[in-house]
C-alpha positions in Angstrom: 0.0 0.0 0.0 1.3 3.4 -1.0 1.3 6.0 1.7 0.2 9.6 1.2 2.4 12.6 1.8 0.8 13.4 5.2 1.2 9.8 6.3 4.9 9.7 5.3 5.5 13.1 6.9 3.9 11.8 10.2 6.1 8.7 10.0 9.2 10.8 9.5 8.3 13.0 12.4 7.8 9.9 14.6 11.2 8.6 13.6 12.9 11.9 14.2 11.3 12.1 17.7 12.6 8.6 18.5 16.1 9.7 17.4 15.8 12.8 19.6 14.7 10.8 22.6 17.4 8.2 22.2 20.0 8.3 25.0 23.7 8.6 24.5 25.4 6.3 22.0 28.9 5.1 21.1 29.9 3.5 17.9 31.6 0.2 18.3 31.4 -3.4 19.3 31.8 -4.8 22.8 34.5 -7.4 23.0 35.3 -9.5 26.1 38.8 -11.0 26.5 41.0 -12.2 29.3 44.1 -10.5 30.5 46.8 -10.8 33.2 46.5 -8.2 36.0 49.4 -6.2 37.4 49.8 -8.2 40.6 52.8 -10.5 40.5 51.3 -12.8 43.2 48.0 -13.3 41.4 47.2 -16.8 39.9 46.9 -15.3 36.4 50.7 -14.8 36.4 51.2 -18.5 37.2 49.2 -20.3 34.5 45.9 -19.7 36.4 42.7 -18.2 34.9 43.0 -14.7 33.5 40.7 -11.8 34.4 37.9 -11.0 32.0 38.0 -7.4 30.6 35.8 -5.5 28.2 36.7 -3.3 25.3 34.8 -1.3 22.7 36.3 -1.7 19.3 35.8 0.3 16.1 37.6 1.1 12.8 39.6 4.3 12.2 41.4 4.6 8.8 41.0 0.9 8.2 42.5 -0.2 11.5 40.8 -1.6 14.6 41.0 0.7 17.6 40.1 -0.5 21.1 39.1 1.4 24.2 39.2 -0.3 27.6 35.9 -0.2 29.6 36.3 0.0 33.4 34.1 -2.6 35.2 31.9 0.2 36.8 31.0 1.5 33.3 30.2 -1.9 31.6 26.4 -1.7 31.9 26.3 1.9 30.8 28.6 1.4 27.8 26.6 -1.7 26.8 23.5 0.5 26.7 25.4 3.1 24.6 26.3 0.5 22.0 22.7 -0.8 21.9 21.5 2.8 21.4 24.0 3.2 18.5 22.5 0.1 16.8 19.0 1.6 17.3 20.2 4.9 15.9 21.5 3.3 12.8 18.2 1.5 12.3 16.2 4.7 12.8 18.4 6.5 10.3 17.8 3.7 7.8 14.0 3.9 8.3 14.1 7.7 8.0 16.0 7.5 4.8 13.5 5.1 3.4 10.6 7.5 4.2 12.6 10.3 2.6 13.0 8.3 -0.6 9.2 7.6 -0.6 8.5 11.3 -0.3 10.8 12.1 -3.2 9.1 9.4 -5.3 5.7 11.2 -4.8 7.1 14.2 -6.7 4.3 16.5 -5.7 
């Protein structure tokens, strides 16, 4: 079903409001890995289990860049990455509505 110009404009406005109400975001992927800590007497220095750590990774000039995420920020940064995924989807949907508006050529 083809939507009218007012319906498309209402859809666009709804999408833009969702973008406006979206919380903070950060581009990147959360990556969990295991590392040795800085304590010489820790088991991780003697073939024991290593400590899990979290990073956000993204690309800059074709190279992967990582940012360490402190444990106290893990939940917050996870939400930011989810917000970024939602932002990308909202932008994609808004672009589609814009293309439909152009196709109307009124």
